[in-house]
C-alpha distance (Angstrom), angle and dihedral (degrees) to the residues before:
residue distance angle dihedral
M1 . . .
S2 3.81 . .
L3 3.75 122.9 .
I4 3.88 92.9 -112.0
K5 3.86 90.8 51.8
S6 3.82 89.9 46.7
I7 3.82 91.4 53.0
K8 3.84 92.7 46.4
S9 3.74 90.7 46.9
F10 3.79 91.7 48.5
F11 3.81 96.4 51.4
K12 3.82 90.9 44.2
K13 3.76 88.3 63.5
N14 3.80 99.4 29.4
K15 3.79 109.0 33.2
N16 3.87 98.6 172.0
D17 3.79 101.6 24.0
S18 3.86 100.8 116.2
D19 3.78 94.8 158.9
G20 3.87 90.5 52.9
F21 3.79 89.4 49.9
Y22 3.82 92.1 52.6
S23 3.77 90.0 50.6
L24 3.83 88.8 51.5
I25 3.77 97.5 53.6
R26 3.82 90.8 41.9
S27 3.74 93.7 51.5
E28 3.83 118.1 115.5
K29 3.77 90.3 -108.0
W30 3.82 95.1 60.4
S31 3.79 101.1 25.3
N32 3.83 86.5 67.6
L33 3.79 88.7 58.5
L34 3.78 99.8 39.2
G35 3.80 127.3 54.8
N36 3.78 122.0 -130.5
D37 3.86 91.0 -105.2
E38 3.79 91.5 51.9
I39 3.81 90.3 49.0
K40 3.81 92.1 50.6
M41 3.74 91.1 48.9
I42 3.80 93.1 52.4
E43 3.84 87.7 49.0
G44 3.82 88.4 49.5
V45 3.89 91.2 53.8
I46 3.87 90.2 54.0
E47 3.76 92.4 44.3
V48 3.78 92.1 53.9
S49 3.75 89.8 55.7
N50 3.77 89.3 59.7
L51 3.80 97.9 46.3
Q52 3.81 134.0 87.0
V53 3.82 129.1 -151.9
R54 3.83 92.0 -102.9
D55 3.85 89.3 60.6
I56 3.81 95.8 66.4
M57 3.79 108.7 13.2
I58 3.83 123.1 125.8
P59 3.85 103.3 -107.7
R60 3.82 121.1 -120.1
S61 3.85 90.7 -110.0
S62 3.81 90.0 59.8
M63 3.79 98.7 45.3
I64 3.80 118.9 113.9
L65 3.75 107.2 -138.0
L66 3.80 136.8 -174.0
E67 3.77 122.5 -147.5
D68 3.78 121.6 -140.5
E69 3.82 91.4 -131.5
M70 3.81 93.1 56.9
S71 3.75 118.8 111.5
I72 3.73 119.0 -115.5
D73 3.75 90.6 -107.0
Q74 3.77 92.6 53.6
M75 3.83 90.7 50.5
L76 3.83 91.6 47.2
K77 3.77 92.5 52.8
I78 3.87 91.9 51.6
I79 3.85 91.0 46.9
I80 3.83 94.1 47.5
D81 3.76 94.2 43.2
S82 3.85 94.2 48.8
G83 3.75 98.2 41.0
H84 3.87 90.3 -147.6
S85 3.79 121.6 138.2
R86 3.90 102.4 -147.4
F87 3.76 127.3 45.1
P88 3.81 130.7 -171.3
V89 3.80 111.1 -132.4
I90 3.79 122.3 -148.3
G91 3.78 130.5 -163.4
D92 3.80 133.1 -157.9
N93 3.78 89.6 -48.1
K94 3.80 103.5 70.1
D95 3.73 90.7 -156.6
E96 3.77 97.2 55.1
V97 3.84 124.4 80.7
I98 3.75 110.5 -149.2
G99 3.77 95.8 -172.1
I100 3.83 148.9 -44.6
L101 3.79 123.8 -86.0
L102 3.78 119.4 -156.7
A103 3.77 114.6 -142.1
K104 3.85 92.2 -134.6
D105 3.84 89.4 61.3
L106 3.81 92.5 56.5
L107 3.76 99.6 37.2
R108 3.75 92.0 65.4
F109 3.80 85.9 68.8
S110 3.82 95.6 49.7
Q111 3.82 97.2 99.9
A112 3.85 105.7 29.9
N113 3.74 145.2 -4.7
K114 3.82 94.4 41.5
S115 3.72 90.5 151.7
D116 3.83 88.9 64.3
F117 3.77 93.9 62.4
K118 3.75 113.8 107.8
L119 3.86 112.3 -177.8
N120 3.80 96.4 -150.8
N121 3.81 91.3 56.1
Y122 3.81 90.6 62.1
L123 3.74 103.4 37.0
R124 3.82 115.5 117.3
T125 3.75 121.3 -151.0
A126 3.78 111.2 -94.5
T127 3.76 120.2 -128.6
F128 3.83 117.2 -140.1
I129 3.79 125.7 -158.2
P130 3.84 133.7 178.5
E131 3.79 121.3 -111.1
S132 3.81 89.5 -118.0
K133 3.84 96.8 60.2
Q134 3.82 114.7 124.2
L135 3.83 113.1 -112.8
Q136 3.82 92.4 -134.1
I137 3.76 89.9 55.4
L138 3.78 92.8 46.8
L139 3.82 91.7 49.5
K140 3.85 89.5 55.0
E141 3.81 89.9 49.3
F142 3.83 92.0 49.6
R143 3.79 90.1 51.5
K144 3.78 94.0 47.4
S145 3.75 96.4 45.9
R146 3.82 95.3 35.5
N147 3.75 85.3 -132.5
H148 3.79 117.0 148.9
I149 3.84 104.1 -169.1
A150 3.76 136.7 40.9
I151 3.80 131.7 -172.7
V152 3.81 112.9 -130.6
V153 3.82 118.7 -141.3
D154 3.79 131.8 -169.0
E155 3.74 127.8 -129.1
Y156 3.87 89.2 -82.3
G157 3.73 93.9 53.1
R158 3.76 94.6 -107.2
I159 3.81 123.6 137.4
A160 3.84 108.2 -91.0
G161 3.82 98.1 168.9
L162 3.79 142.3 -67.5
L163 3.76 138.0 -96.2
T164 3.80 132.6 -157.7
I165 3.73 132.4 -157.4
E166 3.78 88.0 -113.2
D167 3.85 89.5 59.4
V168 3.84 90.6 54.7
L169 3.83 93.9 45.4
E170 3.80 90.9 50.2
Q171 3.81 88.3 62.3
I172 3.82 86.8 61.9
V173 3.82 106.5 35.1
G174 3.76 100.9 21.5
D175 3.81 128.6 -115.1
I176 3.75 116.0 -8.4
E177 3.78 101.4 -148.7
D178 3.82 123.4 -156.3
E179 3.73 134.6 171.0
Y180 3.78 91.2 -89.4
D181 3.80 98.3 53.4
P182 3.83 109.4 115.5
H183 3.80 92.3 -148.5
D184 3.84 92.8 131.1
L185 3.80 94.1 53.0
P186 3.82 113.5 90.9
M187 3.76 116.0 -134.3
I188 3.77 91.0 -146.1
K189 3.82 122.7 41.5
E190 3.81 123.0 -178.5
I191 3.79 107.7 -141.3
G192 3.84 99.9 170.4
H193 3.76 144.7 -15.3
K194 3.79 105.3 -38.0
K195 3.84 90.8 -16.5
Y196 3.74 123.8 116.1
V197 3.86 141.4 174.8
V198 3.73 109.4 -140.9
E199 3.79 127.7 -173.1
A200 3.80 110.6 -117.6
L201 3.89 90.5 -132.6
I202 3.83 93.3 62.1
R203 3.75 109.7 125.3
I204 3.80 115.9 -110.1
E205 3.77 90.7 -125.6
D206 3.77 91.4 55.1
F207 3.83 91.5 46.7
N208 3.79 88.4 50.9
E209 3.74 93.1 50.6
Y210 3.87 93.7 49.1
F211 3.84 97.7 44.4
E212 3.82 95.2 30.8
T213 3.81 92.3 -122.7
E214 3.80 131.2 139.7
F215 3.72 105.1 -138.7
L216 3.82 110.6 160.6
D217 3.82 120.3 -118.3
E218 3.79 100.5 -168.0
D219 3.84 94.4 111.8
Y220 3.74 101.1 31.1
D221 3.81 139.1 21.9
T222 3.89 104.1 -148.3
L223 3.74 141.1 46.2
G224 3.81 89.7 -112.3
G225 3.75 90.2 52.4
M226 3.78 91.7 50.9
L227 3.81 93.2 52.4
I228 3.80 92.0 47.2
K229 3.79 89.4 49.4
I230 3.85 91.9 50.4
Q231 3.79 93.6 47.6
G232 3.76 95.5 41.0
R233 3.82 89.6 -134.4
L234 3.79 141.0 45.3
P235 3.85 107.3 -68.7
E236 3.72 119.7 -128.5
V237 3.83 129.5 -119.6
E238 3.80 111.8 -81.6
E239 3.84 91.4 15.6
I240 3.83 111.4 138.5
I241 3.77 120.2 -143.9
K242 3.78 123.1 -167.6
V243 3.78 116.8 -149.0
E244 3.78 117.1 173.1
N245 3.86 105.9 -55.5
F246 3.84 95.5 -17.4
S247 3.80 131.8 90.5
F248 3.81 115.6 -152.3
R249 3.85 118.6 -164.4
I250 3.75 116.4 -170.3
L251 3.87 108.3 -128.1
E252 3.79 102.5 171.5
A253 3.78 132.2 19.6
D254 3.73 143.6 136.5
D255 3.74 133.1 -155.3
R256 3.80 92.8 -78.8
R257 3.84 107.9 35.6
L258 3.78 148.8 4.3
S259 3.79 119.7 -104.8
S260 3.80 112.9 -178.9
I261 3.80 133.5 7.0
E262 3.83 132.1 -163.1
V263 3.81 107.4 -134.0
I264 3.85 121.7 -161.1
P265 3.81 120.1 177.5
D266 3.85 109.7 -144.8
């Protein structure tokens, strides 16, 4: 029996048995025909069918945003520093995306004719999707519309995060690395006895695992988000925040987000 027929036969008898399916394609019979990469890709396809947007989206606290009142030089700095190609743009209402700006549209003004740049002439219409949308449906919509980015909103219509077609495809084929991926940069670096430098974007669950803590992540996804929530504002550089038996000193930040934090367990 061919692999395709085996798969069809399996799901006809076991519609929701993903574990059993994984065992089937990893069996000696089929592992001799399929490479490890192909097996992982097939598993990724099945995994995508079980995931929703909220499961893999980039959270609001980690989004890199442009503001419509920024100067072209301010926008260029953010674009060049981040290395991304698409940027949500917000207006007076910080929870409302008014459009998407492509880096290539702005970079052409980086050397000259900056006065000719009119933001509204280059804004693309933003696509909004609910957190509950199934990834397999979103992938079909991405392909049909040739859109590469979508803004995720919660049940109240507020920005919850964003998702790109690359994020969805990575669930199938694994990480798609590029020259801007910070995969070689550790999120936690020990710099002395019980003294660490931690990236503000580290996920709370990863922080908890490393430091054996139990900080809740119901209202935020990252360490930076937690500290902003506790202070009720964006902490300033050199500000020290005490949380339980930890001291957090802000090392790097700008007027929009935290970057790095010194962590000292008491």
